[in-house]
C-alpha positions in Angstrom: 134.3 174.5 117.3 136.1 172.1 115.1 139.7 171.4 116.0 142.5 171.0 113.4 142.6 167.5 112.0 145.4 166.8 109.5 143.4 163.8 108.2 141.2 166.4 106.5 144.2 167.8 104.6 143.5 168.3 100.9 146.1 170.4 99.1 144.5 170.1 95.7 144.2 173.3 93.8 140.5 172.6 93.2 139.9 172.3 96.9 141.8 175.5 97.7 140.0 177.4 95.0 136.7 176.2 96.5 137.7 177.4 99.9 138.6 180.8 98.6 135.4 181.0 96.6 133.2 179.9 99.5 134.7 182.6 101.7 133.2 185.3 99.5 136.5 187.1 99.6 139.0 187.9 96.9 142.2 185.9 96.7 144.0 189.1 97.7 141.8 189.5 100.9 142.1 185.8 101.8 145.9 186.1 101.5 146.0 189.2 103.6 143.8 187.7 106.3 145.8 184.5 106.7 149.2 186.4 106.5 150.6 185.3 103.2 151.5 187.1 100.0 149.2 187.2 97.0 151.9 185.3 95.1 151.9 182.4 97.5 148.1 182.3 97.3 148.3 182.1 93.5 150.9 179.3 93.8 148.6 177.3 96.0 145.6 177.8 93.7 147.6 177.0 90.6 149.2 173.9 92.1 152.7 175.3 91.7 153.2 174.9 95.5 151.5 172.8 98.1 149.5 174.6 100.8 150.5 173.7 104.3 147.6 172.2 106.4 147.7 175.2 108.8 146.9 177.6 105.9 144.2 175.3 104.6 142.6 175.4 108.1 142.7 179.2 108.1 141.0 179.2 104.7 138.3 176.9 106.1 137.9 179.4 109.0 137.4 182.2 106.5 134.8 180.1 104.8 132.9 180.1 108.0 132.8 176.4 108.7 135.1 176.6 111.7 136.8 179.1 113.8 140.5 179.8 114.4 
């Protein structure tokens, strides 16, 4: 199991969109599973707001590359 490592932090909208796409889930379902609103998820994907590393790590877990 990979541990959180803030050196892997990449808040770019392209990276976040890639994590959501790789999860195979909708934006809505990703938001629900990590405990944020759909609006917040849209802000992260559009670049209007920067995703916290903890949320990025959760999206990585949904992608299946790590576990939470």
